[in-house]
N, C-alpha and C positions, 0 to 999 in steps of 0.2 A: 504494500500500500504506500509505503514511503517512497518507493521508486516511482510509482504512478504520479504522486503529487509533485515529485521532482521534475518529471517530464512535462507536466502541465505548466510548471513554473518556467521551464526552459522555452516552451511554446510562447508564453506571454512575454518573455524577454525579447524575442525577435519581432521587431516592429512590423515588418511586412507580413509575416505569418500571422501576427495578432490581428492586423486589419483584415486579412483575408478570411480568417476564421469568423470574426465578428460580422463581416459582410455576408458570409454564407449563412450563418445562423439567423440574421435579420431577414434575408430573402426567403428562407425556409419558413420562418414565422409568418411572413406575409402570405405565403402559399397556403399554410394551414388555416389562417384566418379566413381566406377566401373560400375554402372548402366548407365553411360553416354558414356562408351567406346564401340564403335561399332565393331562388328566382322571384322577382316581383310578380304579384298576382296569384301566388300559391299560399294556401293556409298551412302553416307549419304544423299545426296541431292535428292535421289529418294525414300525416305522412307515415304513421305507424305501420300500415300494411305494406308500404313500399320498402321500409327497412326490413321487415320480416321476410318478404319475398326475395330479397337480394342478399340473404345471409348464406345461402347454400348454392351449390351448383356453379355453373359457369358465370352466372351473374354475381355470385359471391366473389369469384376471382377478380372480375372487372371492378367490383366495388372496392376490393382491397387495393387495387392498383391506383384508384383515385382517392384513397384515404378516406372513404366513406362519403365523398362528395356525390357519387352516383345515387346513393340511397337518400341523401339529403335534398335532392333536386336543387343542387347548388349551382352557382354561376361557374364553378369549375367541374361540373358533372361529367364533361367529356374528358377531363384530365389532360394528360400529356400524350395519351395513346394515339390520337390522330397524327401527331408529329412522328411518333415511332413508326406508324404504318407508312407514312410518306417517306421516311428515311429508308425503310426496307424496299419500297417500290422503286425508288431512285437507284438504290444499290443494285437491285436485280436488273433494272433496265440498262445499267451500265455495261452489262454483258453483251447486249444486242444492239444498243443504240450507238452509232459511231460518234455522235456529238458529245455524249457523256464520256466516252472513252478518250476523246480528245481533251476534254476538261481535266481528266485525271493526269494528263501529261503536262499540263500548264502550270503546275505548282500551286502557289498560294492564290493567284488570281482565278485559276480554275476551281479551286476549292470554294472560294467565295461565291462564284457563280452557281456552283452545284448546291450550296447551302441556300441560296436565294430561290432556286427551283424547288427545293424541299419545302421552304416556307410557303410558297404559293400553292403547292400541292396540299400542304396541311390545311390551308384555308378551304380549298375545294372539298377535301374530305369532311371537314367540319360542317360545311354547308349541307352536305348530304346527311351526316349523322345527327345534327341538331334537331331537325324536324322529326326524324325517326325516333329519337329519344323522347321528345315531347308527346308524340302520339302513343308511345308505348307506356306512358305513365298510367293511363287508364287500365291497360291490361295487367299492369303490375300491382293493382289494388288501390290506386289513388282515386277516390270518388269524385264525381263531377262537382260536388259542392266545394271541393278544395280549390277549384279554379275560380277565384273571385271575379275575374274578368271574363269568364267563359272560355271556350276553346276556339274562338274566332280569330280572325287575322289580327285584331288589336292585342291579342295575347301572343299568338304564334310568331309574328314578325319581330317584335321587340325581343322576345325570348331567344329566337334564333340568333339575332345580332349579339345578344349578351353572351350566349354560349360560345359563339365563334370568337368573340373578343376575349372571353375567359381563357380559351385554349391558347390563343395567340399571346396573351399576357403571361400564361404559365410557360410558354415556349421562351418568351423574352426573359423571364426569371431564370430559367435554366441556362440560357446563354450567358447571362450576366454572372451567374455563379461560376461558370467555367472560366470567364475572362477575369473577373475581379475577386473571386473567392477561391476555395480550395476543392479539388475533386471535379468530377464530371457532373455538371449541373442537372442535365436531363435525368441521368441515372439517380442522382440524389433526390430529385423530386419524386420519382417512383418509389425509391426506398423509404422515404419519410412517410409516404402515403401507406405503404405496407406496414411499417412499424406502428403507425397510428392506430391500426385496428388490432394489434397484437395484445395489448393489456386487457381489453374487453374480452377477447377470445379466451385468454388464459383464466381470467376471473370466472367466466361462465363454466369452464372446464373444472376449475377448483371447487366451485360451489356444488357442481354435480357430484364430484368425488366425495366431498365432505358430507353430503346428504345420505351417504351410505353405499355409494357405488365404487367402493375400493378404498376410501379413506386416504389419510395423508401419505401412507407408504406408497401407494400407487402414483400419487402426484410426484413424489420424489423420483420414482422409476421413470416417469414420463420426462421429467426435466433432464435426468441423466441421459436418457435415450436421445433427447433433443440435442444435447451438447455433442454426443457421438456423431449424429447426423451432420451437425455443423462442421465437425472435424473432417468428415468424409467429403463435404462440399469444398472445404478449403484445399484438401488434397487434389480434388478434381480440377479446381481452378488453377492451382499453382504447378501441377505436375507437368514436366517438360522432358523431352528426349533431346539430349545435347549431342549434336553432330560435330565432331572435331574438325576444325578448319586450320590449314596451314597457310600463312601469308609469306610471300617472298620478301626477303630482307634487302633493302636498298644498300648497295655497296658505296664505298667512298668515291668511286669514279662515276656514280650516277646510275649504274646498271643494277640488275637484280640478281641475287643469288638464291636459288631455290635449294635450301638445305635445312637440316634439322635445327639450325640456329635461328630460323625465322620466327616471327611472333606467332603464337598459337592461340586461337580463340575457338568459340563454339557458335553454332547456329541452334538456338533453342526452338524446337518444334513442340508446340503445346499439345498435350494429350486431348484437350477439349478446345480446339481452335475456334469452334463456332459459338462458344458461350451459351446463352439461353435462347438464341434464335431458333434452333430446331424445335424447342418446346412451344415457342410462340407460333411458329408456322403450324405445328401439329394441332395446337388448340384451336387455331382459326379453322382448320379443316374439320375438326370434330363437331362443328355445328352442322355439317352436311348430313351425316347419317340420321340424326334426329329429325331434321327438316324433311328428308326423304320419307321417313317413317310417317310423319304427319300428313304428307302429301298422298301416300298410298295406304292410309290407315284402314281402308276397307278390305285389305288382304291380311292374311296371317303374318306374312313376312314384314309388312309395313307396321303392324301392331307390335311385333317383337322388336323391331328397330326403334320404334318410338319409345318403348319402355326401357330397353337396355341402354340406349345412348343418351338418355336424359339424366341417368345416374352417373355422376363423375367418379363415384367410388365402386361402380359395378365391374364385374369381371370382363365382359365383352368390351366395354368402353376402354379399360386400361390396357388390354392386350393390343387393340388397334392403336391406341395412343402410343404405346411403347414401340411398336413396329414403325409407325410414322416418324417418331423421333430418331430412330436409328437411320432410316432412309434420308431424312432431312439433314442429319449430321454429316453424312457423306456428301450430300449435295452442296450444303453451305460451305463445308471445308474446301470442296473442289473449286468453288468460285471466289473464295476469299483468301486462299493461300496460293499465290502464284509461284509455284515451284520453278517454272522455266525462267521467270523474271529474276528469282533469287539466284539461280545458276548463272544467268547473264551478268547480274550485278557483281557476283563473286568473281567471275572471270575478269571483268573490267578492273576490279580493284586488286588484281594480282593474287587472289586467294584460290585455294583448291582443297578438296577433301582428299586426304591421303588414300591412295589406291584407286581413286576415281578420276577419270579424265575430265578436265574442265569443259563446260558447255553443255551439249545435249545429254551426254552420259550423266553428268551431275544432276541435271533436271530430272531425269528418269529415276535416279537413285533417291532423290529427295521425295519424289512422288510415291515411290514404293514404300519408303519409310512412313510417310504420312498415311498411306492406306493401311499399313499394319497397325499403327498406334491409334488410328481413328476407330477401329473396331472395338477394342476394350473401352475406349473413351465414350463411344456412343452407347454401349451397353450399360456402362456405369451411369451415364446421364439419364437413360431410360429408367433405370432402377430408382434413381433419385426422384424422377418425375412422378412415378407411380407409388412412391413410398407413402404419401398421405392415404391412399386407398388401402394399403397394406396395414397400416397402424389402426385405421378405423375398423377393419375386419378382425384384427387380432386382439386389440385391447379396448375396443369400443370407445375411442376418443371422440369428443365433440367435433363435428365437421369443421367448424370455424378454426379451432385450434389445430386440427390435423393438417390444414393447408400450410402451416409453418414447419411441417416435418419434411418438406421437400418441394419439388416443383419449381416453377418460375419464381415464386415469392422468396424462397430461401436462397436460391442461387443468386438472385439479384442482390439480396441483402449481403451475402457473403462477398460477391464479386465487387460491389461498390465499396464496401467497408475496406477490403484489401487495397483497392486502388487509392482510396482516400488516405489510408494509413501510410502507403508507400510515398505519396506526395508530401505528407507532413514529415515523414522520415527523411526525405531528401533535403528539406529545409533545415532540419536539425543537424544532419551530418555535415552539410555545407558550412554551418556555423560552429562546427566542432563540438556539438553536443551528442550525447547518446541518443540513438533513434528509438522510436516506439517499439521496434522489434529487436532491439539490441540490449544486452546487459553488460555491466562492467563499469569501470570508472569513467567519470565525466572527462571528456577529452577537450575541454575548453582550454585554449592557449592564451597566454598573456600577450 
């Protein structure tokens, strides 16, 4: 504990880091405040049914990502997810659209143009999602009497404008955190929304256990199991395969000498190079089977699909979910890890993998290694994704609390926390302080 307070003190001593941390906390506080502001024209006292209907299933996951704003009919009800969707679309289009490929090669100016395209696409997605959200409120249990202005254009048009503005403002907050704060702003907004629902979920689970369904001992077992799962997620996020690289040493005459005395480094290939994207893709597709079931519910197969694929903790749902995650892990890794480009860059910089010829043979070697390590990585990711369903069936955990035992929520929390800690760690080490993930004597110099 003494070490922890010493690290906090060191963070406070670095003026730039202190300002960035305070800026980040301030903007996150603004985002959380906005999540509690209900859309004008809606009676907040009649939203209980909406909250209860968004506690479970896919809507529960969506509500967690928005930090409860979805269930509050808040001005931030769309959250930051339209921006995430736009980013994914632009990234995937970069494979087939020559203009986007050209932007990737233009450096900083190309990146800015690509970001601007993503912002405009975000607004377009919001314009589609906002009316759909407003019209779905009735189906989710909000009575007509809750709409004080009715459901006409005098309510729909201003509400759509507010929802779109709320998403754009959340996007702006995320970008400001990235520029002026610490960590990745968009990821932090998602993480803070997920964390906001965690205390309530844990309290509900604890109350259920203390009422005679297991007692304090089972609560302790659940907490220990949760920490074990977090450790497994950390291993999944941090695990890398290091490919040794030998660089030619420049001689005194200006030439290169390729010998064992050259500098030796590594290419770190991540076990899970695709992050949480395969889970997000798979969850998006998992809407389809249930929709098909409702469309053909006059048949036995349609009725079976409607029942099985509406339960996110069911066997059929999770088997298909796991298979899709494995498939999308390979797909997303293939489009985001350019092994041929890595081989070309390595060749231009005078580097080579010992025993492998530079150029095309190196690219094939890296591609083979990525294929080999992606299989265990994808299986591990699929297991983490379906773990909430496993713990629900095995130890009868409340569904809200079970979502924190794996899936997108936990992986985002772990990944963002690690990234933020690493950035803070870099500031501390640059100022000759012990980092957050280091122990030992203070290395401050006079």
